[in-house]
C-alpha positions in Angstrom: 21.8 7.2 15.0 20.3 4.6 12.7 16.9 3.0 13.5 14.6 0.4 12.0 11.2 2.1 12.1 7.8 0.7 11.6 5.3 3.4 10.9 1.6 3.4 12.0 -0.6 2.1 9.2 -2.3 5.5 8.8 1.1 7.1 8.3 2.1 5.0 5.3 1.4 6.3 1.8 2.1 3.0 0.1 2.4 -0.5 1.3 6.1 -1.1 1.6 7.9 -4.3 0.4 9.4 -4.7 3.9 7.5 -3.7 7.1 10.2 -1.2 8.3 12.3 1.7 7.0 16.0 2.2 7.9 16.3 5.8 9.0 19.3 7.8 10.1 18.3 10.4 12.7 21.4 12.5 13.4 19.9 14.6 16.1 18.7 11.5 18.1 21.6 10.3 20.2 20.0 7.4 22.1 17.1 5.1 21.9 15.6 6.9 25.0 15.8 10.2 23.1 13.7 8.6 20.3 11.1 7.3 22.8 10.8 10.8 24.4 10.3 12.3 21.0 7.6 9.7 20.3 5.8 10.5 23.5 5.9 14.2 22.7 5.0 13.7 19.0 8.0 15.8 18.0 8.9 16.5 14.4 12.0 14.5 13.3 14.2 15.0 10.3 16.8 12.6 8.9 17.4 10.3 6.0 15.8 7.2 4.7 18.6 4.8 3.9 18.7 2.9 0.6 20.6 -0.3 1.4 21.5 -3.7 0.2 23.1 -6.7 1.9 26.8 -6.8 1.7 28.9 -9.9 0.9 29.7 -10.4 4.6 27.0 -11.8 6.8 25.4 -9.2 9.0 26.5 -6.2 6.9 24.2 -3.8 5.0 25.7 -1.4 2.6 24.3 2.1 2.5 23.9 3.0 -1.2 22.1 6.4 -0.8 20.1 8.7 1.5 16.8 10.4 0.9 15.7 13.4 3.1 12.8 12.4 5.3 10.8 14.4 7.8 7.9 13.1 9.9 6.2 13.4 13.3 7.5 10.9 15.9 3.9 10.0 16.8 3.7 8.2 13.4 6.1 5.6 14.7 4.6 2.3 15.7 7.8 0.5 16.6 11.5 1.4 16.5 14.7 -0.5 17.3 18.4 -0.4 16.5 19.3 -2.6 13.5 21.2 -5.8 14.2 23.2 -5.4 11.0 26.5 -3.4 10.8 25.7 -0.5 8.5 28.6 0.5 6.2 28.7 3.2 3.5 29.2 1.6 0.1 32.9 1.7 -0.7 34.0 1.8 2.9 35.6 -1.1 4.7 33.5 -2.9 7.3 
């Protein structure tokens, strides 16, 4: 499942251009699962998504993925993105 994640200030290595990171967490199936993981400070693994806006309003194209691992306790805020996420080259 893809989330917009805001990390705790102490967990950020550099100051990001945008305040959140788009992350695909394949083992997290629901928002509730993520909140349970946050409460337990569980280790999470997934991919940071490299995206850009598509030509259609409300669409973000996924250009690439970087492996990412972190402790769920480093999350300050998380929510589902309002954009439709589409792999580049795939039809929306």
